[in-house]
C-alpha positions in Angstrom: -58.4 -45.4 23.7 -54.7 -46.0 23.8 -52.8 -46.2 20.5 -52.2 -49.6 18.8 -49.0 -50.7 17.3 -48.6 -53.8 15.1 -45.2 -55.3 15.8 -43.8 -58.0 13.5 -41.1 -60.2 15.0 -42.1 -59.1 18.5 -41.0 -62.4 20.1 -37.4 -62.1 18.7 -34.4 -60.4 20.4 -34.9 -56.8 19.4 -38.6 -56.9 18.8 -39.1 -58.6 22.2 -37.3 -55.8 23.9 -39.4 -53.2 22.1 -42.5 -55.0 23.2 -41.4 -55.3 26.8 -40.6 -51.6 27.0 -43.9 -50.5 25.6 -45.9 -52.9 27.8 -44.0 -51.6 30.8 -44.9 -47.9 30.1 -48.5 -48.7 29.4 -49.0 -46.1 26.6 -49.8 -48.4 23.7 -51.6 -51.7 22.8 -49.3 -54.2 21.2 -50.4 -56.6 18.5 -47.4 -59.0 18.2 -47.2 -61.0 15.0 -44.4 -63.6 15.1 -43.8 -67.0 13.3 -41.9 -68.4 16.3 -39.1 -69.8 14.3 -35.8 -70.8 16.0 -35.1 -67.3 17.2 -38.6 -66.4 18.3 -39.5 -67.2 21.8 -42.6 -66.3 23.9 -40.5 -66.6 27.0 -38.9 -63.3 25.9 -42.1 -61.3 26.4 -44.8 -61.0 29.0 -47.8 -63.4 28.7 -50.3 -62.4 26.1 -53.7 -61.1 27.1 -56.9 -60.0 25.4 -56.4 -56.3 26.3 -53.0 -54.7 25.7 -50.7 -57.5 24.7 -52.2 -59.6 21.9 -50.0 -62.3 20.4 -50.7 -63.8 16.9 -48.6 -66.7 15.6 -48.2 -66.2 11.9 -46.1 -65.3 8.9 -45.6 -61.8 7.3 -45.9 -63.7 4.0 -49.5 -64.5 4.8 -51.3 -61.6 3.1 -54.8 -62.6 4.3 -53.6 -62.7 7.9 -51.8 -59.3 7.7 -54.9 -57.7 6.1 -57.1 -59.2 8.9 -54.8 -57.9 11.6 -54.8 -54.4 10.2 -58.5 -54.3 9.7 -59.4 -55.8 13.1 -57.0 -53.8 15.3 -56.7 -50.5 13.3 -53.1 -49.8 14.3 -51.6 -46.3 14.3 -48.2 -47.8 13.4 -46.5 -50.9 12.0 -43.0 -51.5 13.4 -41.3 -54.1 11.3 -38.6 -56.3 13.1 -39.4 -59.7 11.5 -36.4 -60.9 9.6 -33.9 -63.7 9.1 -30.9 -62.0 10.7 -27.9 -64.2 11.0 -25.1 -63.9 8.5 -23.9 -67.4 8.8 -27.3 -68.8 8.2 -27.6 -66.7 5.1 -24.5 -68.3 3.7 -25.9 -71.7 4.3 -29.3 -70.9 2.8 -29.8 -67.5 1.1 -33.2 -68.3 -0.4 -34.9 -68.2 3.0 -33.6 -64.7 3.5 -35.0 -63.5 0.2 -38.4 -64.9 1.1 -38.7 -63.4 4.6 -36.7 -60.2 4.3 -37.6 -59.2 0.8 -40.8 -60.8 -0.2 -42.2 -60.7 3.3 -41.4 -57.0 3.6 -43.0 -56.3 0.2 -46.1 -58.2 1.4 -46.3 -56.1 4.6 -45.8 -52.9 2.7 -48.5 -53.7 0.2 -51.0 -54.6 2.9 -50.0 -51.5 4.9 -50.5 -49.3 1.8 -54.0 -50.7 1.2 -54.9 -50.1 4.9 -53.4 -46.6 4.8 -55.4 -45.6 1.8 -58.6 -46.6 3.7 -57.8 -44.3 6.5 -59.1 -40.7 6.8 -58.4 -37.5 8.8 -56.2 -37.7 11.9 -56.0 -41.5 11.6 -54.4 -41.2 8.2 -52.0 -38.4 9.1 -50.8 -40.2 12.3 -50.0 -43.5 10.6 -46.4 -44.7 10.4 -44.6 -47.7 8.9 -41.2 -48.1 10.6 -38.7 -50.5 9.1 -35.9 -51.8 11.3 -32.7 -52.5 9.4 -28.9 -52.9 9.9 -25.6 -51.1 9.2 -24.5 -54.2 7.3 -26.2 -52.8 4.2 -23.4 -50.3 3.8 -20.7 -52.9 3.4 -17.3 -52.7 5.0 -15.2 -49.8 6.3 -11.5 -49.3 6.3 -9.5 -48.3 9.4 -11.2 -44.9 9.5 -14.5 -43.3 8.8 -18.1 -44.1 9.8 -21.4 -44.9 8.1 -23.8 -42.0 7.6 -27.3 -42.0 6.2 -25.9 -41.0 2.9 -23.3 -43.8 2.6 -23.9 -45.8 -0.6 -25.2 -49.4 -0.1 -22.6 -52.1 -0.7 -23.8 -55.4 0.9 -21.4 -58.3 1.0 -23.4 -61.2 2.5 -26.7 -62.7 1.4 -28.2 -61.4 4.7 -27.1 -57.8 4.1 -28.1 -58.0 0.5 -31.6 -59.1 1.5 -31.9 -56.2 4.0 -30.6 -53.7 1.5 -33.3 -54.8 -0.9 -36.0 -54.5 1.7 -34.7 -51.0 2.6 -35.0 -50.0 -1.0 -38.6 -51.4 -1.3 -39.6 -49.4 1.8 -38.1 -46.2 0.3 -39.9 -47.0 -3.0 -43.3 -47.3 -1.3 -42.7 -43.8 0.0 -41.6 -42.3 -3.3 -44.1 -44.1 -5.5 -47.2 -44.5 -3.4 -46.8 -41.9 -0.6 -46.7 -44.5 2.3 -45.5 -42.7 5.4 -42.3 -44.6 6.2 -39.3 -44.4 8.5 -36.1 -46.5 8.3 -33.6 -47.2 11.0 -30.2 -48.8 10.4 -28.5 -50.0 13.6 -25.1 -51.4 14.6 -24.6 -54.7 16.4 -27.0 -55.3 19.2 -26.4 -57.2 22.4 -28.1 -57.8 25.7 -30.5 -60.3 27.5 -32.7 -62.7 25.5 -30.5 -62.9 22.5 -30.5 -66.3 20.7 -27.2 -68.0 21.4 -25.9 -68.3 17.9 -24.8 -64.7 18.0 -21.3 -63.8 19.1 -21.8 -62.5 22.7 -24.3 -65.1 24.0 -22.5 -67.9 22.3 -19.2 -66.9 23.9 -20.8 -66.5 27.3 -22.4 -69.9 27.3 -19.4 -71.7 25.9 -17.1 -69.9 28.4 -19.4 -71.0 31.2 -19.3 -74.6 30.1 -15.6 -74.7 29.2 -16.3 -75.3 25.5 -14.0 -73.9 22.7 -14.5 -70.2 21.9 -14.3 -70.0 18.1 -12.9 -66.6 16.9 -13.2 -66.1 13.1 -9.9 -65.3 11.3 -7.6 -63.1 13.3 -10.3 -61.7 15.5 -9.6 -58.1 14.4 -13.0 -57.5 12.7 -14.5 -54.4 14.4 -18.1 -53.8 15.3 -19.9 -50.9 17.0 -21.9 -52.4 19.8 -25.3 -51.1 20.9 -27.2 -52.3 24.0 -30.6 -53.5 22.9 -32.5 -51.4 25.4 -30.8 -48.2 24.0 -31.7 -49.4 20.5 -35.4 -49.8 21.3 -35.6 -46.4 23.0 -34.1 -45.0 19.8 -36.7 -46.7 17.6 -39.4 -45.2 19.8 -37.9 -41.8 19.4 -37.9 -42.2 15.6 -41.5 -43.5 15.6 -42.7 -40.6 17.7 -40.6 -37.7 16.4 -38.8 -38.8 13.2 -39.3 -37.0 9.9 -41.3 -39.0 7.4 -39.3 -40.6 4.7 -36.1 -40.3 6.6 -33.5 -42.8 7.6 -31.8 -42.7 11.0 -28.6 -44.5 11.9 -28.5 -45.8 15.4 -25.1 -46.7 17.0 -23.7 -47.4 20.4 -20.4 -45.4 19.9 -18.6 -48.5 21.2 -16.2 -49.9 18.6 -14.5 -53.1 19.7 -12.7 -55.9 17.8 -14.3 -59.3 18.1 -11.2 -60.5 20.0 -11.6 -57.6 22.5 -15.2 -58.6 23.0 -14.3 -62.2 23.6 -11.6 -61.3 26.0 -14.0 -59.1 28.0 -16.5 -61.9 28.1 -14.0 -64.4 29.3 -12.8 -62.1 32.1 -16.4 -61.4 33.3 -17.4 -65.0 33.2 -14.3 -66.0 35.3 -15.0 -63.2 37.7 -18.7 -64.0 38.2 -18.0 -67.7 38.6 -15.1 -67.1 40.9 -12.5 -68.8 38.6 -8.9 -67.9 38.2 -8.2 -65.1 35.8 -7.3 -66.4 32.3 -9.3 -69.6 32.7 -11.8 -68.9 30.0 -9.3 -67.2 27.6 -7.4 -70.5 27.4 -10.4 -71.9 25.4 -10.1 -69.3 22.6 -9.6 -71.1 19.2 -9.0 -69.2 15.9 -11.0 -70.8 13.1 -11.5 -70.3 9.4 -12.9 -66.9 8.7 -16.5 -66.3 7.5 -16.7 -65.9 3.7 -17.0 -62.3 2.8 -16.5 -61.2 6.4 -16.7 -57.4 6.6 -13.7 -55.9 8.3 -15.2 -53.0 10.2 -18.5 -51.3 10.9 -19.0 -48.0 12.6 -22.1 -45.7 12.9 -22.2 -41.9 12.8 -25.3 -41.3 14.9 -25.2 -37.5 14.6 -28.5 -37.2 12.9 -30.6 -39.0 15.5 -28.7 -37.3 18.3 -29.2 -33.8 16.9 -32.7 -34.1 15.5 -34.3 -36.4 18.1 -32.1 -35.9 21.2 -31.3 -39.6 21.5 -28.0 -41.0 22.5 -26.9 -44.3 24.0 -27.1 -44.4 27.8 -25.4 -47.7 28.5 -21.6 -48.0 28.2 -20.4 -51.2 26.6 -18.6 -52.4 29.8 -21.8 -51.8 31.8 -24.1 -53.5 29.3 -21.8 -56.5 28.8 -21.5 -57.1 32.6 -25.3 -57.0 32.9 -25.6 -59.3 29.9 -23.2 -61.9 31.3 -24.9 -61.8 34.6 -28.3 -62.3 32.9 -27.2 -65.4 31.0 -25.6 -66.8 34.2 -28.9 -66.3 36.1 -31.4 -67.3 33.4 -30.3 -71.0 32.8 -33.9 -72.1 32.3 -34.4 -69.6 29.5 -31.2 -70.8 27.8 -32.2 -74.4 28.1 -35.7 -73.8 26.6 -34.3 -71.8 23.6 -31.6 -74.3 23.0 -33.9 -77.3 22.9 -34.5 -77.0 19.1 -32.2 -77.8 16.2 -29.4 -75.3 17.0 -26.7 -76.7 19.3 -24.2 -73.9 19.0 -22.5 -75.6 16.1 -20.6 -73.6 13.4 -22.8 -72.2 10.7 -22.0 -70.5 7.5 -19.0 -72.3 6.1 -19.0 -72.9 2.3 -16.6 -75.8 2.5 -15.4 -78.2 5.2 -13.2 -76.7 7.8 
């Protein structure tokens, strides 16, 4: 029998990529638990079946449901992606982030611990709980330096605070109860199927339509960009080979300022649409900065590279070109995911702009 993995948030951007990769290689059975909120979309994953790709619509806060899934499907691993993940939304409504990211993670940990304690022999020794987190828990860097696994936590937004708390609870379940856990902290992801409130898809779609391209502050905030396919391959490496109880930072080694990213998107959109150079750049508008906007993130991925022989394989320029091309060719997907409440409006301002 092939191994079974319970994936939470497997219809979201990163979780969906993880699901697609594992269904393509045919080595595991996926139990995909997703609440299908605004950012969860079944168009992002292959159609469910009764064999290797089982989808369950539900909430990680529903303890009875989580217990039922663990008991019914007997997974060898839980890979936890489910989270509220957008900083601007956390500014507008932090309580939802506490509920999903902190209370939801605790519920999942508690259910997984009860399940783990009921296992025996090889089933028990093989079980893993992998928690997917973010580099934003570390706070903001100056002009130099990078985040390592030992960097102290210093979250600055409600989103990063909720993820920092969930990371600590995962660690506590290892130290207090012996749950076999792994934690990954990644840099900014991009790629196909990303919900269009995030920087890269928002700028692509607005550039295509000739809408304003809002750049926060002076546009010089720096992020390390990681292609989502590379990220999910790294998660699989950690799941299969990572040392229990350890944290692994995953980065793309591709630092760019927000303005550099927007300029690159503008140029690619103009090129792929056959427009004059500079057309899309003329729509850039500098807007009020995000409250508490971290200046710079950068990941030191030495640990995962040296221990697990993983490194990013997609250069930023290559990944961005592929991403722009995908959004230009997948207009029906964009239309379907944009049919809810989100209309690419500005989120996360604490007072009128």
